[in-house]
C-alpha positions in Angstrom: 145.2 -81.1 -59.3 144.6 -79.2 -62.5 146.3 -76.3 -63.7 145.7 -73.2 -65.8 147.9 -71.3 -68.3 147.2 -68.1 -69.6 149.0 -68.2 -72.7 147.1 -66.3 -75.3 148.3 -62.7 -76.0 150.4 -61.4 -78.8 153.6 -60.6 -76.9 153.3 -56.7 -78.5 155.9 -55.6 -75.6 157.9 -58.3 -76.3 158.3 -58.0 -80.1 156.2 -54.8 -81.4 154.3 -55.7 -84.2 156.4 -58.2 -86.0 153.8 -61.1 -86.3 156.4 -63.8 -87.8 158.0 -63.8 -83.8 156.6 -66.9 -81.9 154.5 -66.4 -78.9 156.3 -66.0 -75.5 155.2 -69.0 -74.6 157.4 -71.0 -77.4 160.6 -69.6 -76.2 163.0 -71.3 -76.5 166.1 -71.3 -72.9 169.1 -74.1 -73.6 167.1 -75.3 -76.1 163.8 -75.8 -74.2 160.2 -73.9 -74.8 159.4 -72.6 -71.7 156.2 -74.3 -72.7 158.2 -78.0 -72.3 159.6 -76.7 -69.1 156.3 -75.7 -67.7 154.7 -79.0 -68.3 158.1 -81.3 -67.2 157.4 -79.3 -64.0 154.3 -80.0 -64.2 154.0 -83.6 -64.4 157.3 -84.3 -62.2 154.9 -83.0 -59.1 151.9 -84.7 -60.0 149.1 -82.1 -61.8 146.9 -84.3 -63.7 145.9 -82.3 -66.5 147.1 -78.5 -68.3 144.3 -76.6 -69.5 146.1 -73.9 -71.9 143.5 -70.8 -72.7 145.1 -69.7 -76.2 145.0 -67.1 -78.7 147.6 -65.6 -80.4 148.6 -68.5 -82.8 146.8 -70.9 -80.5 147.3 -74.0 -83.1 151.3 -73.7 -82.6 150.9 -73.6 -78.9 148.7 -76.4 -78.2 150.6 -78.7 -80.8 153.8 -77.9 -79.1 152.7 -79.0 -76.0 150.6 -82.3 -77.3 154.0 -83.0 -79.3 155.5 -82.4 -75.6 153.2 -84.0 -73.3 150.4 -86.1 -75.4 146.8 -85.2 -76.3 145.3 -86.6 -73.0 147.4 -84.1 -70.9 146.5 -81.0 -72.5 143.5 -79.6 -73.3 143.0 -75.9 -75.2 140.3 -73.5 -74.5 140.3 -70.4 -77.6 139.7 -67.3 -76.2 139.1 -65.3 -79.6 139.3 -61.8 -77.7 142.9 -62.0 -77.2 143.9 -59.1 -78.1 141.9 -57.6 -75.0 141.9 -57.7 -71.4 143.5 -60.7 -70.0 140.3 -61.3 -67.2 138.6 -62.9 -71.0 141.2 -65.2 -70.5 141.2 -66.4 -67.1 136.8 -66.2 -67.6 137.6 -68.3 -70.1 138.6 -70.9 -68.3 135.5 -70.4 -65.4 134.7 -74.0 -65.9 138.3 -75.5 -64.8 137.9 -73.1 -62.0 134.5 -74.5 -61.0 135.9 -78.3 -61.7 135.4 -79.2 -57.7 139.6 -80.1 -57.8 142.4 -77.9 -56.5 143.8 -75.5 -59.0 147.2 -74.1 -60.2 147.2 -71.1 -62.3 150.2 -70.2 -63.8 151.3 -67.7 -66.3 153.1 -68.8 -69.3 155.7 -66.4 -69.7 158.1 -67.1 -66.9 161.4 -68.9 -66.8 161.6 -70.2 -63.2 163.6 -72.5 -60.9 161.8 -76.2 -60.7 161.2 -75.4 -56.8 159.1 -72.7 -57.5 156.6 -74.9 -58.2 157.3 -77.7 -55.7 157.3 -74.7 -53.0 153.5 -74.0 -54.3 152.0 -77.5 -54.1 153.9 -78.9 -51.1 152.8 -75.8 -48.8 150.4 -76.1 -46.3 148.3 -72.8 -47.6 145.6 -74.7 -50.0 145.3 -71.5 -51.2 148.6 -70.2 -51.7 150.5 -67.2 -53.8 154.2 -66.8 -54.4 156.1 -64.1 -52.7 159.8 -62.6 -54.0 161.5 -60.0 -51.5 163.5 -58.4 -53.9 160.5 -56.5 -56.0 161.1 -53.6 -58.4 160.2 -49.6 -57.8 157.2 -48.8 -60.1 153.9 -49.5 -61.7 154.9 -53.1 -63.3 155.2 -55.2 -61.0 152.2 -57.3 -59.3 152.3 -56.8 -55.7 151.5 -58.9 -53.2 150.7 -57.5 -49.4 151.4 -59.1 -46.2 150.0 -57.7 -42.6 150.3 -60.0 -39.6 151.4 -63.0 -42.0 148.2 -63.0 -44.3 148.2 -61.1 -48.0 146.0 -58.6 -47.5 145.9 -56.9 -50.8 147.0 -57.4 -54.4 147.9 -55.6 -57.3 149.7 -53.3 -59.2 148.4 -50.2 -57.8 148.7 -50.6 -53.6 148.3 -48.7 -51.3 148.1 -48.5 -47.4 150.2 -50.1 -44.2 151.9 -53.8 -44.8 154.5 -55.5 -42.9 156.0 -56.7 -45.9 155.7 -55.8 -49.4 156.8 -58.5 -52.1 156.4 -59.5 -56.3 154.3 -62.1 -57.0 155.4 -64.0 -59.5 152.5 -65.0 -61.5 151.2 -68.4 -60.0 148.1 -69.0 -57.4 147.1 -71.9 -55.8 143.3 -72.6 -55.2 140.9 -74.8 -53.1 138.1 -75.6 -55.4 136.0 -73.2 -52.8 138.3 -70.3 -54.0 138.3 -71.4 -57.4 134.4 -71.2 -58.0 135.1 -67.0 -56.3 137.2 -66.6 -59.0 135.2 -68.0 -62.0 132.3 -65.7 -60.5 134.6 -62.5 -60.3 135.5 -63.0 -63.5 131.9 -63.4 -64.6 131.0 -60.4 -62.6 133.6 -58.2 -64.5 133.0 -59.5 -68.3 128.9 -59.0 -67.8 130.1 -55.3 -66.7 131.7 -55.4 -70.4 134.8 -54.3 -68.4 136.5 -56.8 -70.4 140.1 -54.5 -70.7 141.1 -55.4 -67.2 143.8 -57.5 -66.0 142.5 -61.1 -64.5 144.9 -59.6 -61.3 141.7 -57.7 -60.5 139.7 -60.6 -60.5 141.7 -62.9 -57.9 142.4 -58.9 -55.8 138.1 -59.0 -55.8 138.6 -62.4 -54.2 141.7 -62.1 -51.8 140.1 -58.5 -50.4 136.6 -60.4 -49.9 137.6 -63.6 -47.7 138.6 -63.4 -44.3 141.7 -63.3 -42.9 143.5 -66.3 -43.2 141.8 -67.7 -46.0 145.2 -67.6 -48.2 148.8 -67.9 -47.6 151.8 -67.1 -49.4 155.1 -69.1 -50.3 158.4 -67.1 -50.1 160.6 -67.4 -53.4 163.5 -64.9 -52.9 166.0 -67.5 -53.0 164.7 -69.2 -56.0 165.6 -67.5 -59.4 162.6 -66.1 -62.1 162.1 -63.7 -64.2 158.5 -62.9 -66.6 159.6 -62.1 -70.2 157.7 -58.9 -70.9 160.1 -56.8 -72.2 163.5 -57.3 -75.0 165.4 -56.6 -71.7 164.0 -59.7 -69.9 165.8 -62.1 -72.5 169.0 -60.7 -71.2 168.6 -60.9 -67.5 167.0 -64.7 -68.1 170.1 -65.3 -69.8 171.8 -64.5 -66.3 169.5 -66.5 -64.5 169.4 -69.9 -66.6 172.7 -71.4 -65.3 171.2 -72.3 -62.3 167.9 -73.3 -63.5 169.7 -75.6 -66.1 172.2 -77.0 -63.4 168.5 -77.6 -60.8 167.2 -79.9 -63.6 170.4 -81.7 -64.4 171.7 -79.7 -67.4 175.0 -78.7 -67.9 175.1 -74.5 -67.3 174.9 -74.0 -71.1 175.5 -70.5 -72.9 174.0 -68.0 -71.2 173.7 -66.4 -74.6 171.4 -69.4 -75.8 168.5 -67.8 -76.6 166.1 -68.7 -79.1 163.2 -67.3 -80.5 161.5 -70.7 -82.2 
């Protein structure tokens, strides 16, 4: 299994136009960057390679990744259009989606309990979303919609009748066949010059076009996680950090110990 991680963004919602701040993947929690935590979790769960799609301060991110994991484990893809829509970052990794192996997709800006990755990889569903039943109202969360036990819709703006609606934390496991379809979906959007779109639009296109039951999901409502998008998220991350730290054999740590370098 290979992992694709999107880490190209500037993080403007978190830091504004302050370009002296690090990429979000290099934010430190209890002395470890998000990137280091990702790599430890991937290696612990048998993922063979990490492909990082980078843009803003890409050399810094790749340097950190290779220092942690070794040059043979990490491969970088540069997205020169990183200030645009994230669909281009996913499109940049289309050859990896077509590699013929299972692929684990992940966002770089998430702090999470290590069991989140274990649960996804161990799932009996070869194409698998994650779902958190605790979802905030509003347009920001990416939503996964379940009907009759199966994912049927996905995105920030969904409508219809569903048995269950939850938040998607930014991780997706794919079979080779679905990886190929997702690569084709990204190509379709880029060929139409829809480069301002978010990558979730391509994932939704694949989900709704496949027969029911192609995708499954794993409930991770019991696990702490947070996507770091806004300054308030750093405060929320401090509150869940002790639970995550204990899970990986660390001290609870100082809940205020969030560094940015």
